[in-house]
C-alpha positions in Angstrom: -105.3 -147.3 164.9 -108.4 -148.8 166.5 -110.1 -151.5 164.4 -113.8 -150.8 163.7 -116.1 -153.1 165.6 -117.9 -155.8 163.6 -121.6 -154.9 163.4 -124.1 -157.7 163.4 -127.8 -157.4 162.5 -130.7 -159.7 162.5 -133.9 -159.3 160.6 -137.0 -161.4 160.4 -136.2 -163.1 157.1 -132.6 -164.3 157.7 -130.2 -165.6 160.3 -127.5 -163.4 161.8 -125.7 -161.6 159.0 -122.6 -159.5 159.3 -123.0 -156.1 157.9 -119.2 -156.0 157.4 -119.2 -158.9 154.8 -117.2 -158.1 151.7 -119.3 -157.4 148.5 -118.4 -160.7 146.9 -119.9 -162.7 149.7 -123.6 -163.5 150.1 -125.4 -165.4 152.8 -127.4 -168.5 151.9 -129.1 -170.5 154.7 -126.5 -169.1 157.2 -123.5 -170.0 155.0 -121.1 -167.7 153.3 -120.9 -168.3 149.5 -119.4 -166.5 146.5 -121.9 -164.0 145.1 -123.1 -165.0 141.6 -122.0 -161.7 140.0 -118.4 -162.3 141.1 -118.0 -165.8 139.6 -117.1 -164.7 136.1 -114.4 -162.5 137.5 -113.0 -165.5 139.5 -113.0 -167.5 136.3 -111.1 -164.9 134.3 -108.6 -164.4 137.2 -107.9 -168.2 137.3 -107.4 -168.3 133.5 -105.1 -165.2 133.6 -102.9 -166.7 136.3 -102.6 -169.9 134.3 -101.7 -168.0 131.1 -99.1 -166.0 133.0 -97.6 -169.2 134.3 -97.6 -170.7 130.8 -95.8 -167.6 129.4 -93.1 -167.8 132.0 -92.6 -171.5 131.2 -92.3 -170.6 127.5 -89.6 -168.0 128.2 -87.7 -170.4 130.4 -87.7 -173.2 127.7 -86.8 -170.8 125.0 -83.8 -169.6 126.9 -82.6 -173.1 127.7 -83.0 -174.1 124.0 -80.6 -171.3 122.9 -77.9 -172.4 125.4 -76.5 -168.9 125.3 -73.7 -167.5 127.4 -74.6 -164.2 129.2 -72.6 -162.0 126.8 -74.2 -163.7 123.8 -77.7 -163.0 125.1 -76.9 -159.4 125.1 -75.8 -159.6 121.4 -79.0 -161.0 120.1 -81.4 -158.7 118.3 -84.1 -159.7 115.8 -84.5 -162.6 113.4 -81.1 -161.9 111.7 -79.1 -162.6 114.8 -81.2 -165.7 115.5 -80.2 -167.1 112.1 -76.5 -166.4 113.0 -77.0 -168.3 116.3 -78.3 -171.4 114.5 -75.5 -171.2 111.9 -72.8 -170.7 114.6 -71.5 -167.5 113.0 -72.2 -165.2 116.0 -68.9 -164.4 117.8 -68.5 -166.1 121.1 -71.4 -168.6 120.6 -71.0 -172.2 119.5 -73.1 -173.7 116.7 -76.4 -175.1 118.0 -77.7 -178.6 117.3 -80.9 -178.3 115.4 -82.1 -181.7 116.6 -81.5 -180.5 120.2 -83.6 -177.4 119.6 -86.4 -179.4 118.0 -86.5 -181.8 120.9 -86.7 -178.9 123.4 -89.3 -177.0 121.5 -91.5 -180.2 121.2 -91.3 -180.7 125.0 -92.0 -177.0 125.5 -95.1 -177.2 123.3 -96.4 -180.2 125.1 -96.0 -178.5 128.5 -97.6 -175.4 127.2 -100.6 -177.3 125.9 -101.0 -179.1 129.2 -100.9 -175.8 131.1 -103.5 -174.2 128.7 -105.8 -177.3 129.1 -105.5 -177.1 132.9 -106.4 -173.4 132.7 -109.4 -174.0 130.5 -110.6 -176.7 133.0 -110.1 -174.4 136.0 -111.9 -171.5 134.3 -114.8 -173.8 133.2 -115.2 -175.1 136.7 -115.2 -171.5 138.1 -117.8 -170.4 135.6 -120.3 -173.2 136.3 -123.3 -171.7 138.0 -123.7 -172.7 141.6 -125.8 -175.8 142.1 -128.7 -175.3 144.4 -128.9 -178.0 147.0 -131.7 -177.7 149.5 -130.7 -177.6 153.2 -130.6 -181.2 154.4 -132.0 -183.3 157.1 -130.8 -182.3 160.5 -130.0 -178.7 159.6 -131.6 -175.8 161.5 -134.5 -174.4 159.5 -134.1 -170.7 158.7 -136.7 -168.7 160.5 -138.7 -166.4 158.2 -141.8 -164.2 158.0 -143.8 -163.4 154.9 -147.0 -161.9 153.8 -149.5 -164.8 153.5 -153.2 -165.5 152.8 -155.4 -167.9 154.7 -158.9 -168.5 153.3 -158.6 -165.3 151.3 -157.5 -163.1 154.2 -154.0 -161.5 154.4 -151.8 -161.9 157.5 -148.1 -162.0 158.4 -146.9 -165.6 158.6 -144.1 -166.5 161.1 -142.4 -169.8 161.0 -141.2 -169.3 164.6 -144.7 -168.8 165.8 -146.0 -171.8 163.9 -143.3 -174.1 165.4 -144.5 -173.2 168.9 -147.6 -175.3 168.1 -145.8 -178.3 166.6 -144.0 -179.5 163.4 -144.4 -177.5 160.2 -144.5 -178.6 156.6 -143.2 -175.9 154.4 -143.8 -176.7 150.8 -142.5 -174.5 147.9 -144.4 -174.7 144.6 -143.9 -172.9 141.3 -147.3 -171.2 140.7 -150.9 -171.1 141.8 -153.4 -172.2 139.2 -151.1 -174.5 137.3 -151.4 -178.3 136.8 -149.1 -179.8 139.3 -149.5 -177.1 141.9 -153.3 -177.4 141.8 -153.0 -181.1 142.4 -150.6 -180.6 145.3 -152.7 -177.9 147.0 -155.8 -180.0 146.7 -154.0 -183.0 148.2 -152.7 -181.0 151.1 -156.2 -179.7 151.7 -157.7 -183.1 151.5 -155.2 -184.5 154.1 -155.2 -181.4 156.3 -157.1 -183.1 159.1 -154.6 -185.9 159.2 -151.7 -183.4 159.5 -153.6 -181.7 162.3 -154.1 -185.0 164.1 -150.3 -185.4 164.0 -149.9 -182.0 165.5 -148.5 -180.5 162.4 -149.4 -177.4 160.3 -148.9 -176.6 156.6 -147.8 -173.6 154.8 -147.2 -173.2 151.0 -144.7 -170.7 149.6 -144.6 -169.5 146.0 -143.6 -166.4 144.0 -147.2 -165.5 143.3 -148.4 -162.1 144.3 -150.6 -161.9 147.5 -153.5 -161.0 145.3 -153.3 -164.3 143.4 -152.8 -166.2 146.6 -155.9 -164.6 148.2 -158.0 -166.3 145.5 -156.0 -169.5 145.6 -156.1 -170.0 149.3 -159.9 -169.6 149.4 -160.6 -171.6 146.3 -162.6 -174.8 147.3 -160.9 -176.7 144.5 -157.4 -176.1 145.8 -156.4 -174.8 149.3 -160.0 -174.6 150.3 -159.1 -172.4 153.3 -157.4 -175.4 155.0 -153.9 -173.9 155.3 -152.1 -170.6 154.5 -149.9 -169.8 151.4 -147.2 -167.2 151.6 -146.0 -164.8 148.9 -142.2 -164.9 148.1 -142.2 -162.7 145.0 -138.5 -161.9 145.3 -137.4 -165.4 146.2 -135.9 -164.4 149.5 -137.5 -167.2 151.5 -136.6 -169.7 148.8 -133.0 -168.5 149.0 -132.9 -169.1 152.8 -133.7 -172.7 152.1 -131.4 -172.9 149.1 -134.3 -173.6 146.8 -133.8 -172.6 143.2 -136.0 -169.9 141.6 -136.1 -169.5 137.8 -137.0 -166.4 135.9 -140.5 -165.6 134.7 -141.5 -167.2 131.3 -142.7 -164.7 128.7 -146.4 -165.0 127.8 -147.0 -167.8 130.4 -150.6 -168.2 131.5 -152.3 -170.3 134.2 -155.2 -172.7 133.8 -157.6 -169.7 133.9 -155.9 -168.0 131.0 -154.5 -165.3 133.2 -150.9 -164.1 132.8 -148.2 -165.5 135.1 -145.7 -162.7 135.5 -143.6 -164.0 138.4 -140.7 -166.4 138.6 -141.0 -170.1 139.5 -139.7 -171.7 142.7 -138.7 -175.3 142.4 -141.1 -177.8 144.0 -139.5 -178.7 147.3 -141.0 -179.7 150.7 -139.4 -179.4 154.1 -140.8 -181.1 157.2 -139.5 -179.2 160.2 -139.7 -180.6 163.7 -140.8 -178.6 166.7 -137.1 -178.3 167.6 -136.6 -176.2 164.5 -134.5 -178.8 162.7 -135.3 -180.2 159.3 -136.7 -183.7 159.7 -137.0 -184.5 156.0 -136.6 -182.9 152.5 -138.4 -183.9 149.3 -137.6 -182.4 145.9 -139.4 -183.1 142.6 -136.2 -182.2 140.8 -133.8 -184.4 142.8 -136.2 -187.2 143.9 -138.4 -187.2 140.7 -141.6 -187.0 142.8 -145.1 -186.4 141.6 -146.7 -183.4 143.3 -149.1 -185.6 145.3 -146.1 -187.6 146.6 -144.9 -184.6 148.5 -148.1 -184.8 150.5 -148.1 -188.5 151.3 -144.4 -188.5 152.2 -144.7 -185.4 154.4 -147.7 -186.9 156.2 -145.8 -190.1 156.9 -142.9 -188.1 158.4 -145.1 -186.0 160.8 -146.9 -189.2 161.9 -143.5 -190.7 162.7 -142.5 -187.6 164.7 -145.7 -187.8 166.6 -144.9 -191.4 167.5 -141.5 -190.4 168.7 -139.7 -192.1 165.8 -136.8 -190.7 163.8 -137.8 -190.3 160.1 
């Protein structure tokens, strides 16, 4: 039978992805990883295998404890015959040493408990949610496109197009019109001319709707029309960079008192060289950075790139 050919597809938001991937595999930043919904099944499978191995060991030790001849095994049935085995009154079977049985049972229990403990550890490790670790320095930055807003006007942002002009600072932030994000946006806007002098451009990415970002990008107190911000409401762009996105918080509101109905992307910044490779990564969660430090550190990196130095 002729094997079906492997079909490959490429879209604007992800690297090459095989359409023939099994359902328990997902692609994250070009790497195959176990899909989240399959991890509990993996955990229970591991636990079941360990329990099955434990049961086989139990049967083996029980048989060795009885020291039975083949014909005597066939004669055993129920608790009554078991008592006759211990007393030595079952025809063809010698009297058992109770101390020998106790010793073997104790050893059997210890081995069984060790196997069960190993099974619990294996299952626990399998059920731990995958840790999100942003793609690191030197990795190829995943190309993406997204609906974005610049000075209140919508357009389609393309990282590939932006890289043709020079290095790009892609910074992910949780939400427009919230304390830390407002500080960060204002700092990027204030330093925008310095980034431009270094030949770099800036783009912010959040899960905000494009309507919220239209206002945020034009607000003179924040982005001030100095750089675009892209909408990643489903977290697809964040997933390409392996950046964590948490669920929406019920009844959350921004500094204006308006409802925040979207999820929150972790604050992370990627400085991408014109060669398309990640020159530096900064994370508030991993590096314990203040929002404003993302700006100063990113600026230092793009200035190093302009000077031909390795960050």
